[in-house]
N, C-alpha and C positions, 0 to 999 in steps of 0.2 A: 804698787798698788800705783790709783791714780796720786798723778802731779801731785801735791798737796794745791800750788796753783790755779793752775786748772782742769782740774776734773777727766782729766785728758790719761790714756795709755797707751805707753811706748808696748812695740807688738810684744816684745821679750814680756811685760807684765801681763797682757789682754794670754797670750800665750799658758804664763802659768798661774791666771787665775779661773782658767778652766781647764787647765791640766792637755792640751793641744800641742801637736810641733807647730816652732813657729814657718816651717813650710806649707803644714796642712793650714792654718790659718788663712798664707798667701796663695794658696790650692782654694781654699771656698773665695777667696777678693777674686783670681780667676775666671771660678766659674758664677761668679754671680748671688754666690749665696750670700754673700759679705757683703756688704755695700763699702766701693772704695772709700779710707776711712781720710779726711784733709789731710794736712805735711804741717810741722810746725817750719819754724821763719830758717832752716837748719836743717829741709827736707825727707825730715822724718817722720812717721805715719805715727798720726794722731788721733790714738781710739776715742770712743765714748764710752759712758753705762751703756746707750742701744747697741754698740756695738757687741760688748758685754755680754747685754742681753740675748742679744740671737746669735750669738757665738752658743752660748750654754743652750739656748736652745737647738741647736743645729746637734750638740757633741751628742746633749740629752736622746735627742732623735737617735741618732745611731746607736747611741747602747742598745736599745728598743731596736735595734738590728732594721732599721724604717733603709732607704734605698735612698741615694738624692734626690730622685726626682720625685720620687714622695715630702723629701724633706722640701725640697722646693714649693713645692704644690702646696702643703700642712702652715708654709710662710706665707704665701699667696693668701690662704684662708682667713691662717692668725690675725692680719691688717686688718680683716673686713667681721672686727670684734660685735658687729650689729645682727651680723647674720647668723641664722638660726645651726646647729652643727652635724646635723644631719650627713653633708660630707663627710666633716671629718670620723662621725664614728664609724657608716660606712669602710674608708678606708681604712681603722685601724680596724673592720672586722675584718676586710680583704685579707692584711698583713699576719690577725688570728690563722684564718684561715692555712695563710704556706705557712706559719711558724707552726700548728698541728700535720702538717705535711711533711716540715723536715724533720719531727719529732719522728714520727711515723717511718718511714724510710730510716731516719738512725737507728732507730727499734728494729728494724729487720735487718740492716746491716749486722750490729751489736750479736741475732742471734744466728746469723751466718756464721760470722767472727768466730766464734764462740762454741759453734756444733766443729768447725775447721778443726781448733783449740782442741777440741774434743778427741778427734780424731789420733793426735798425734803420739806419733808410737816412738817419738826420742829415736830416729833411728837415721838412716841417711839423708844426705837431700834429694837423693835419687827416690827416695821410697816420701819425700813427704807430701805430707797433703794440704799446703798448705801452697807450695809454690804447683803444683800441681793447679790447685784453683785461679790460681793464678793466669798461670801461661797457656798460650794459647790450643784451640783444640787442633787435635792434630784431621787430614780428612782424607 
């Protein structure tokens, strides 16, 4: 966890505290989601509690399925605490709509695959309905 003298985190400690891979932390820095940390006298990254909070925000947003662009926008909005949250609400509602569409698509896929499995005669591959459904239609 943080160095008791400086209150700073190494990249490994930050990654561990947020259940994030070290390479992912570096990636978030490269794409500008996580600010570049200061450096120690030994030139190691030295993250602060602000980095921990921001990375935790990013991780939670990713867990909820937000894209990196959406997270970038949410972080920008989060930096203006006095503004009203209608933009955040709209983003969350749009995202929820996307999730609902994906659930609907997955249910349709489940029905289709279940129907194919129900047609299985346990015969040969030549007669397999699943292979037939996946194969291109002959012209």
